[in-house]
Short mmCIF file of the C-alpha atoms (twelve columns), coordinates in Angstrom:
data_MODEL
# 
_entry.id   MODEL 
# 
loop_
_atom_site.group_PDB 
_atom_site.id 
_atom_site.type_symbol 
_atom_site.label_atom_id 
_atom_site.label_alt_id 
_atom_site.label_comp_id 
_atom_site.label_asym_id 
_atom_site.label_seq_id 
_atom_site.Cartn_x 
_atom_site.Cartn_y 
_atom_site.Cartn_z 
_atom_site.pdbx_PDB_model_num 
ATOM 1   C CA . UNK A 1   19.071 4.513  -31.460 1 
ATOM 2   C CA . UNK A 2   22.577 5.919  -31.098 1 
ATOM 3   C CA . UNK A 3   24.805 3.836  -28.873 1 
ATOM 4   C CA . UNK A 4   28.007 4.700  -27.077 1 
ATOM 5   C CA . UNK A 5   29.909 2.572  -29.590 1 
ATOM 6   C CA . UNK A 6   28.584 4.722  -32.457 1 
ATOM 7   C CA . UNK A 7   29.658 7.899  -30.683 1 
ATOM 8   C CA . UNK A 8   33.158 6.554  -30.068 1 
ATOM 9   C CA . UNK A 9   33.467 5.331  -33.655 1 
ATOM 10  C CA . UNK A 10  32.579 8.791  -34.973 1 
ATOM 11  C CA . UNK A 11  35.168 10.433 -32.717 1 
ATOM 12  C CA . UNK A 12  37.998 8.076  -33.698 1 
ATOM 13  C CA . UNK A 13  38.891 9.724  -37.060 1 
ATOM 14  C CA . UNK A 14  39.054 13.187 -35.502 1 
ATOM 15  C CA . UNK A 15  41.106 11.858 -32.589 1 
ATOM 16  C CA . UNK A 16  43.469 10.078 -34.975 1 
ATOM 17  C CA . UNK A 17  43.973 13.217 -37.072 1 
ATOM 18  C CA . UNK A 18  44.682 15.266 -33.942 1 
ATOM 19  C CA . UNK A 19  47.238 12.730 -32.733 1 
ATOM 20  C CA . UNK A 20  48.876 12.729 -36.167 1 
ATOM 21  C CA . UNK A 21  49.054 16.532 -36.144 1 
ATOM 22  C CA . UNK A 22  50.675 16.493 -32.692 1 
ATOM 23  C CA . UNK A 23  53.252 13.970 -33.889 1 
ATOM 24  C CA . UNK A 24  54.068 16.078 -36.936 1 
ATOM 25  C CA . UNK A 25  54.522 19.242 -34.896 1 
ATOM 26  C CA . UNK A 26  56.553 17.307 -32.346 1 
ATOM 27  C CA . UNK A 27  58.862 16.022 -35.071 1 
ATOM 28  C CA . UNK A 28  59.266 19.519 -36.538 1 
ATOM 29  C CA . UNK A 29  60.149 21.019 -33.143 1 
ATOM 30  C CA . UNK A 30  62.499 18.132 -32.335 1 
ATOM 31  C CA . UNK A 31  64.435 18.626 -35.586 1 
ATOM 32  C CA . UNK A 32  64.864 22.343 -34.913 1 
ATOM 33  C CA . UNK A 33  66.013 21.752 -31.339 1 
ATOM 34  C CA . UNK A 34  68.460 19.069 -32.515 1 
ATOM 35  C CA . UNK A 35  69.998 21.449 -35.068 1 
ATOM 36  C CA . UNK A 36  70.459 24.162 -32.405 1 
ATOM 37  C CA . UNK A 37  72.063 21.688 -29.972 1 
ATOM 38  C CA . UNK A 38  74.365 20.363 -32.687 1 
ATOM 39  C CA . UNK A 39  75.334 23.927 -33.586 1 
ATOM 40  C CA . UNK A 40  76.129 24.687 -29.939 1 
ATOM 41  C CA . UNK A 41  78.219 21.523 -29.632 1 
ATOM 42  C CA . UNK A 42  80.204 22.186 -32.801 1 
ATOM 43  C CA . UNK A 43  81.047 25.733 -31.726 1 
ATOM 44  C CA . UNK A 44  82.207 24.459 -28.336 1 
ATOM 45  C CA . UNK A 45  84.309 21.631 -29.812 1 
ATOM 46  C CA . UNK A 46  85.939 23.429 -32.714 1 
ATOM 47  C CA . UNK A 47  87.763 26.794 -32.338 1 
ATOM 48  C CA . UNK A 48  85.464 28.849 -34.554 1 
ATOM 49  C CA . UNK A 49  85.832 32.623 -34.045 1 
ATOM 50  C CA . UNK A 50  82.715 34.207 -32.580 1 
ATOM 51  C CA . UNK A 51  82.562 36.855 -35.320 1 
ATOM 52  C CA . UNK A 52  82.344 34.049 -37.923 1 
ATOM 53  C CA . UNK A 53  79.850 31.716 -36.238 1 
ATOM 54  C CA . UNK A 54  78.688 32.583 -32.722 1 
ATOM 55  C CA . UNK A 55  77.157 29.980 -30.440 1 
ATOM 56  C CA . UNK A 56  73.360 29.964 -30.046 1 
ATOM 57  C CA . UNK A 57  73.862 30.876 -26.393 1 
ATOM 58  C CA . UNK A 58  75.819 33.993 -27.414 1 
ATOM 59  C CA . UNK A 59  73.126 34.928 -29.917 1 
ATOM 60  C CA . UNK A 60  70.441 34.607 -27.261 1 
ATOM 61  C CA . UNK A 61  72.535 36.647 -24.807 1 
ATOM 62  C CA . UNK A 62  72.542 39.592 -27.226 1 
ATOM 63  C CA . UNK A 63  68.852 40.079 -26.435 1 
ATOM 64  C CA . UNK A 64  69.862 41.328 -22.987 1 
ATOM 65  C CA . UNK A 65  71.649 44.373 -24.425 1 
ATOM 66  C CA . UNK A 66  69.229 47.320 -24.231 1 
ATOM 67  C CA . UNK A 67  71.308 49.443 -26.607 1 
ATOM 68  C CA . UNK A 68  69.977 47.450 -29.547 1 
ATOM 69  C CA . UNK A 69  66.354 48.406 -28.903 1 
ATOM 70  C CA . UNK A 70  65.101 44.993 -29.880 1 
ATOM 71  C CA . UNK A 71  61.456 45.645 -29.080 1 
ATOM 72  C CA . UNK A 72  61.243 48.949 -30.942 1 
ATOM 73  C CA . UNK A 73  63.060 47.636 -34.016 1 
ATOM 74  C CA . UNK A 74  61.055 44.409 -34.075 1 
ATOM 75  C CA . UNK A 75  57.761 46.293 -33.859 1 
ATOM 76  C CA . UNK A 76  58.833 48.605 -36.693 1 
ATOM 77  C CA . UNK A 77  59.695 45.676 -38.948 1 
ATOM 78  C CA . UNK A 78  56.495 43.858 -37.953 1 
ATOM 79  C CA . UNK A 79  54.452 46.935 -38.935 1 
ATOM 80  C CA . UNK A 80  56.158 46.974 -42.348 1 
ATOM 81  C CA . UNK A 81  55.655 43.246 -42.934 1 
ATOM 82  C CA . UNK A 82  52.043 42.987 -41.806 1 
ATOM 83  C CA . UNK A 83  51.036 46.396 -43.177 1 
ATOM 84  C CA . UNK A 84  52.384 45.716 -46.661 1 
ATOM 85  C CA . UNK A 85  50.984 42.199 -46.644 1 
ATOM 86  C CA . UNK A 86  47.457 43.200 -45.607 1 
ATOM 87  C CA . UNK A 87  47.438 45.997 -48.196 1 
ATOM 88  C CA . UNK A 88  48.566 43.571 -50.917 1 
ATOM 89  C CA . UNK A 89  45.928 40.996 -49.932 1 
ATOM 90  C CA . UNK A 90  43.106 43.543 -49.931 1 
ATOM 91  C CA . UNK A 91  44.024 45.243 -53.218 1 
ATOM 92  C CA . UNK A 92  45.025 41.979 -54.908 1 
ATOM 93  C CA . UNK A 93  41.658 40.338 -54.272 1 
ATOM 94  C CA . UNK A 94  39.729 43.527 -55.124 1 
ATOM 95  C CA . UNK A 95  41.549 44.079 -58.414 1 
ATOM 96  C CA . UNK A 96  41.187 40.407 -59.342 1 
ATOM 97  C CA . UNK A 97  37.452 40.782 -58.833 1 
ATOM 98  C CA . UNK A 98  37.380 43.781 -61.178 1 
ATOM 99  C CA . UNK A 99  39.326 41.812 -63.782 1 
ATOM 100 C CA . UNK A 100 36.838 38.941 -63.531 1 
ATOM 101 C CA . UNK A 101 34.006 41.398 -64.217 1 
ATOM 102 C CA . UNK A 102 35.613 43.294 -67.114 1 
ATOM 103 C CA . UNK A 103 37.541 41.716 -69.979 1 
ATOM 104 C CA . UNK A 104 38.404 45.169 -71.316 1 
ATOM 105 C CA . UNK A 105 40.010 46.151 -67.993 1 
ATOM 106 C CA . UNK A 106 41.952 42.890 -67.985 1 
ATOM 107 C CA . UNK A 107 43.190 43.532 -71.509 1 
ATOM 108 C CA . UNK A 108 44.302 47.085 -70.733 1 
ATOM 109 C CA . UNK A 109 45.692 46.825 -67.197 1 
ATOM 110 C CA . UNK A 110 46.824 43.250 -66.537 1 
ATOM 111 C CA . UNK A 111 49.694 43.211 -69.100 1 
ATOM 112 C CA . UNK A 112 50.973 46.453 -67.574 1 
ATOM 113 C CA . UNK A 113 50.949 44.876 -64.111 1 
ATOM 114 C CA . UNK A 114 52.885 41.887 -65.458 1 
ATOM 115 C CA . UNK A 115 55.511 44.229 -66.920 1 
ATOM 116 C CA . UNK A 116 55.798 46.182 -63.668 1 
ATOM 117 C CA . UNK A 117 56.180 42.942 -61.750 1 
ATOM 118 C CA . UNK A 118 59.226 42.074 -63.858 1 
ATOM 119 C CA . UNK A 119 61.100 45.084 -62.456 1 
ATOM 120 C CA . UNK A 120 63.601 43.906 -59.814 1 
ATOM 121 C CA . UNK A 121 62.310 45.211 -56.507 1 
ATOM 122 C CA . UNK A 122 65.833 45.851 -55.206 1 
ATOM 123 C CA . UNK A 123 66.372 48.209 -58.154 1 
ATOM 124 C CA . UNK A 124 63.007 49.854 -57.558 1 
ATOM 125 C CA . UNK A 125 63.711 50.436 -53.851 1 
ATOM 126 C CA . UNK A 126 66.020 53.479 -54.253 1 
ATOM 127 C CA . UNK A 127 63.507 55.153 -56.569 1 
ATOM 128 C CA . UNK A 128 60.672 54.611 -54.099 1 
ATOM 129 C CA . UNK A 129 62.781 56.178 -51.366 1 
ATOM 130 C CA . UNK A 130 63.602 59.171 -53.593 1 
ATOM 131 C CA . UNK A 131 59.894 59.659 -54.288 1 
ATOM 132 C CA . UNK A 132 58.521 59.083 -50.794 1 
ATOM 133 C CA . UNK A 133 61.538 59.582 -48.500 1 
ATOM 134 C CA . UNK A 134 62.327 56.748 -46.092 1 
ATOM 135 C CA . UNK A 135 60.498 55.333 -43.133 1 
ATOM 136 C CA . UNK A 136 57.938 52.712 -42.198 1 
ATOM 137 C CA . UNK A 137 55.417 53.899 -44.800 1 
ATOM 138 C CA . UNK A 138 57.908 53.548 -47.638 1 
ATOM 139 C CA . UNK A 139 58.959 50.073 -46.477 1 
ATOM 140 C CA . UNK A 140 55.292 49.059 -46.313 1 
ATOM 141 C CA . UNK A 141 55.025 50.114 -49.956 1 
ATOM 142 C CA . UNK A 142 58.091 48.046 -50.919 1 
ATOM 143 C CA . UNK A 143 56.641 45.036 -49.079 1 
ATOM 144 C CA . UNK A 144 53.373 45.588 -50.921 1 
ATOM 145 C CA . UNK A 145 55.114 45.466 -54.310 1 
ATOM 146 C CA . UNK A 146 56.533 42.010 -53.547 1 
ATOM 147 C CA . UNK A 147 53.322 40.530 -52.123 1 
ATOM 148 C CA . UNK A 148 50.742 41.994 -54.487 1 
ATOM 149 C CA . UNK A 149 51.264 40.055 -57.710 1 
ATOM 150 C CA . UNK A 150 51.199 36.459 -56.346 1 
ATOM 151 C CA . UNK A 151 47.891 37.175 -54.602 1 
ATOM 152 C CA . UNK A 152 46.453 38.897 -57.675 1 
ATOM 153 C CA . UNK A 153 47.503 36.107 -60.046 1 
ATOM 154 C CA . UNK A 154 46.204 33.195 -57.984 1 
ATOM 155 C CA . UNK A 155 42.951 35.015 -57.179 1 
ATOM 156 C CA . UNK A 156 42.297 35.647 -60.875 1 
ATOM 157 C CA . UNK A 157 42.860 31.986 -61.578 1 
ATOM 158 C CA . UNK A 158 40.540 30.972 -58.757 1 
ATOM 159 C CA . UNK A 159 37.763 33.278 -59.934 1 
ATOM 160 C CA . UNK A 160 38.091 31.960 -63.485 1 
ATOM 161 C CA . UNK A 161 37.886 28.336 -62.339 1 
ATOM 162 C CA . UNK A 162 34.207 28.708 -61.438 1 
ATOM 163 C CA . UNK A 163 31.891 26.812 -63.806 1 
ATOM 164 C CA . UNK A 164 30.330 29.266 -66.296 1 
ATOM 165 C CA . UNK A 165 27.020 27.365 -66.124 1 
ATOM 166 C CA . UNK A 166 26.704 28.171 -62.431 1 
ATOM 167 C CA . UNK A 167 27.241 31.880 -63.082 1 
ATOM 168 C CA . UNK A 168 24.681 31.752 -65.915 1 
ATOM 169 C CA . UNK A 169 22.211 30.198 -63.489 1 
ATOM 170 C CA . UNK A 170 22.765 33.045 -61.005 1 
ATOM 171 C CA . UNK A 171 22.190 35.611 -63.758 1 
ATOM 172 C CA . UNK A 172 19.035 33.840 -64.902 1 
ATOM 173 C CA . UNK A 173 17.737 34.092 -61.345 1 
ATOM 174 C CA . UNK A 174 18.356 37.869 -61.426 1 
ATOM 175 C CA . UNK A 175 21.318 37.620 -59.089 1 
ATOM 176 C CA . UNK A 176 23.693 40.584 -58.969 1 
ATOM 177 C CA . UNK A 177 27.404 40.444 -59.685 1 
ATOM 178 C CA . UNK A 178 28.082 40.916 -55.981 1 
ATOM 179 C CA . UNK A 179 25.833 37.981 -55.097 1 
ATOM 180 C CA . UNK A 180 27.562 35.804 -57.673 1 
ATOM 181 C CA . UNK A 181 30.911 36.772 -56.201 1 
ATOM 182 C CA . UNK A 182 29.788 36.420 -52.575 1 
ATOM 183 C CA . UNK A 183 28.095 33.039 -52.875 1 
ATOM 184 C CA . UNK A 184 29.753 31.360 -55.867 1 
ATOM 185 C CA . UNK A 185 33.095 32.828 -56.942 1 
ATOM 186 C CA . UNK A 186 34.585 33.703 -53.567 1 
ATOM 187 C CA . UNK A 187 34.020 30.303 -51.890 1 
ATOM 188 C CA . UNK A 188 35.303 28.514 -54.992 1 
ATOM 189 C CA . UNK A 189 38.400 30.693 -55.282 1 
ATOM 190 C CA . UNK A 190 39.438 30.604 -51.596 1 
ATOM 191 C CA . UNK A 191 41.917 27.710 -52.064 1 
ATOM 192 C CA . UNK A 192 43.669 29.696 -54.806 1 
ATOM 193 C CA . UNK A 193 43.606 32.912 -52.785 1 
ATOM 194 C CA . UNK A 194 45.244 31.240 -49.791 1 
ATOM 195 C CA . UNK A 195 47.811 29.585 -52.035 1 
ATOM 196 C CA . UNK A 196 48.900 33.024 -53.244 1 
ATOM 197 C CA . UNK A 197 48.761 34.434 -49.725 1 
ATOM 198 C CA . UNK A 198 51.150 31.737 -48.489 1 
ATOM 199 C CA . UNK A 199 53.634 32.610 -51.229 1 
ATOM 200 C CA . UNK A 200 53.248 36.306 -50.441 1 
ATOM 201 C CA . UNK A 201 53.832 35.652 -46.732 1 
ATOM 202 C CA . UNK A 202 57.300 34.358 -47.588 1 
ATOM 203 C CA . UNK A 203 58.053 37.419 -49.724 1 
ATOM 204 C CA . UNK A 204 56.759 39.929 -47.169 1 
ATOM 205 C CA . UNK A 205 59.807 39.611 -44.901 1 
ATOM 206 C CA . UNK A 206 62.140 40.110 -47.845 1 
ATOM 207 C CA . UNK A 207 60.291 43.266 -48.855 1 
ATOM 208 C CA . UNK A 208 60.601 44.854 -45.440 1 
ATOM 209 C CA . UNK A 209 64.296 43.993 -45.154 1 
ATOM 210 C CA . UNK A 210 65.046 45.340 -48.639 1 
ATOM 211 C CA . UNK A 211 63.593 48.696 -47.655 1 
ATOM 212 C CA . UNK A 212 65.494 48.794 -44.368 1 
ATOM 213 C CA . UNK A 213 68.765 47.844 -46.042 1 
ATOM 214 C CA . UNK A 214 68.461 50.643 -48.608 1 
ATOM 215 C CA . UNK A 215 67.554 53.456 -46.231 1 
ATOM 216 C CA . UNK A 216 65.852 53.412 -42.874 1 
ATOM 217 C CA . UNK A 217 66.171 54.655 -39.334 1 
ATOM 218 C CA . UNK A 218 64.384 51.803 -37.545 1 
ATOM 219 C CA . UNK A 219 63.855 48.084 -37.919 1 
ATOM 220 C CA . UNK A 220 65.778 44.835 -37.706 1 
ATOM 221 C CA . UNK A 221 67.364 45.310 -41.133 1 
ATOM 222 C CA . UNK A 222 68.547 48.763 -40.094 1 
ATOM 223 C CA . UNK A 223 69.981 47.274 -36.902 1 
ATOM 224 C CA . UNK A 224 71.888 44.644 -38.887 1 
ATOM 225 C CA . UNK A 225 73.557 47.364 -40.942 1 
ATOM 226 C CA . UNK A 226 74.514 49.245 -37.765 1 
ATOM 227 C CA . UNK A 227 76.120 46.276 -35.983 1 
ATOM 228 C CA . UNK A 228 77.846 45.036 -39.129 1 
ATOM 229 C CA . UNK A 229 80.519 47.737 -38.817 1 
ATOM 230 C CA . UNK A 230 81.590 46.404 -35.405 1 
ATOM 231 C CA . UNK A 231 81.405 42.743 -36.502 1 
ATOM 232 C CA . UNK A 232 78.785 42.058 -33.847 1 
ATOM 233 C CA . UNK A 233 77.769 38.772 -35.444 1 
ATOM 234 C CA . UNK A 234 75.622 37.542 -32.518 1 
ATOM 235 C CA . UNK A 235 73.382 40.615 -32.868 1 
ATOM 236 C CA . UNK A 236 73.141 40.095 -36.623 1 
ATOM 237 C CA . UNK A 237 72.137 36.469 -36.082 1 
ATOM 238 C CA . UNK A 238 69.573 37.536 -33.488 1 
ATOM 239 C CA . UNK A 239 68.052 39.983 -35.961 1 
ATOM 240 C CA . UNK A 240 67.809 37.176 -38.521 1 
ATOM 241 C CA . UNK A 241 66.133 34.934 -35.934 1 
ATOM 242 C CA . UNK A 242 63.557 37.617 -35.117 1 
ATOM 243 C CA . UNK A 243 62.885 38.218 -38.810 1 
ATOM 244 C CA . UNK A 244 62.355 34.501 -39.248 1 
ATOM 245 C CA . UNK A 245 59.941 34.392 -36.322 1 
ATOM 246 C CA . UNK A 246 57.947 37.281 -37.812 1 
ATOM 247 C CA . UNK A 247 57.724 35.425 -41.106 1 
ATOM 248 C CA . UNK A 248 56.650 32.227 -39.366 1 
ATOM 249 C CA . UNK A 249 54.007 34.123 -37.391 1 
ATOM 250 C CA . UNK A 250 52.558 35.595 -40.599 1 
ATOM 251 C CA . UNK A 251 52.622 32.251 -42.386 1 
ATOM 252 C CA . UNK A 252 50.953 30.487 -39.456 1 
ATOM 253 C CA . UNK A 253 48.260 33.180 -39.344 1 
ATOM 254 C CA . UNK A 254 47.494 32.452 -43.006 1 
ATOM 255 C CA . UNK A 255 47.381 28.708 -42.285 1 
ATOM 256 C CA . UNK A 256 44.947 29.260 -39.415 1 
ATOM 257 C CA . UNK A 257 42.686 31.400 -41.599 1 
ATOM 258 C CA . UNK A 258 42.834 28.769 -44.336 1 
ATOM 259 C CA . UNK A 259 41.953 26.073 -41.811 1 
ATOM 260 C CA . UNK A 260 38.922 28.069 -40.666 1 
ATOM 261 C CA . UNK A 261 37.561 29.115 -44.078 1 
ATOM 262 C CA . UNK A 262 38.593 26.397 -46.541 1 
ATOM 263 C CA . UNK A 263 37.391 22.782 -46.255 1 
ATOM 264 C CA . UNK A 264 40.208 20.299 -45.832 1 
ATOM 265 C CA . UNK A 265 39.612 18.497 -49.146 1 
ATOM 266 C CA . UNK A 266 39.663 21.806 -51.056 1 
ATOM 267 C CA . UNK A 267 42.974 23.094 -49.711 1 
ATOM 268 C CA . UNK A 268 45.863 23.329 -52.156 1 
ATOM 269 C CA . UNK A 269 49.074 21.666 -50.993 1 
# 
C-alpha cells in the first residue's frame, strides 16, 4: 500500500530540481541587474560623454522616441531571424536524412556544401543582394546560409550514431526507411539536432544584421546605420539590446523544445 511518506519521497527529487533551477535563474538575473546598476553608477560618477557610453537610463529613454519606429524595425529583424532559422532547421534535417539514405548523394553533394560553407558570409552578402535585390526575403536567405550548416552537420552525426544492428532489425521486419527514421533514427539523433540548433540560434542574429548592414530599408541593423551619422549612441545601444533579446528569445525557444522532446539524461551540454 502506498503511504503519504512514499508520495512525499517521490516528489522530493522533482521539488529539489525545481528549487535548484529557480536559484540558477535568480543568480543569472541578479548578475545582469548588478552589471546594469554598476554601469549606471559609473556613468554618473565619471564624466563620460554620452556619445561614448550612455547611461542605461538614457538608452531606455530612447524607446520613447517614435521617429525610430522601434516596433516596425524589431518585427522586420525578427522575421529575418526566425524565418531564416526555421528554413535552415527544416532543410538541414531533411538533407541530412537524404544523406543518411544515400552514400552516393553524400559523396557528390556534401563536399560541395563544405566548400560553400567556407565562403565568408559577409563577402557573400553583396552578391546575394545583387542577385535578389534587398529586403526581408534576402536577409532571410543570408540568415539561412549561416544557420544551415551547423544543423546539417550535427544532424548527420546524430543519424550516423544509431546502432547498425538496430537498423538491420527494422529491415528484417520489413520496416520502411521512413519507419526506421521515425522510430529509431530521429529519436536517437534529437540530442545532436538540438545541439546544432543551439549553435545556429546564436548565428541567426548575426546573419540578419549582416544583411541589414549591407543594404536594407528596415530592421534594427538598418536603424543603427541611420543613427550612426548623428552619433545617437543611446539609440544604437537600444538596437543592440533588442537584437540581443531576439537572440535570447530564439535560444530559449530551442531550449524549451529540447526540454519537451529530449530526455534529460540524453541532452548534450
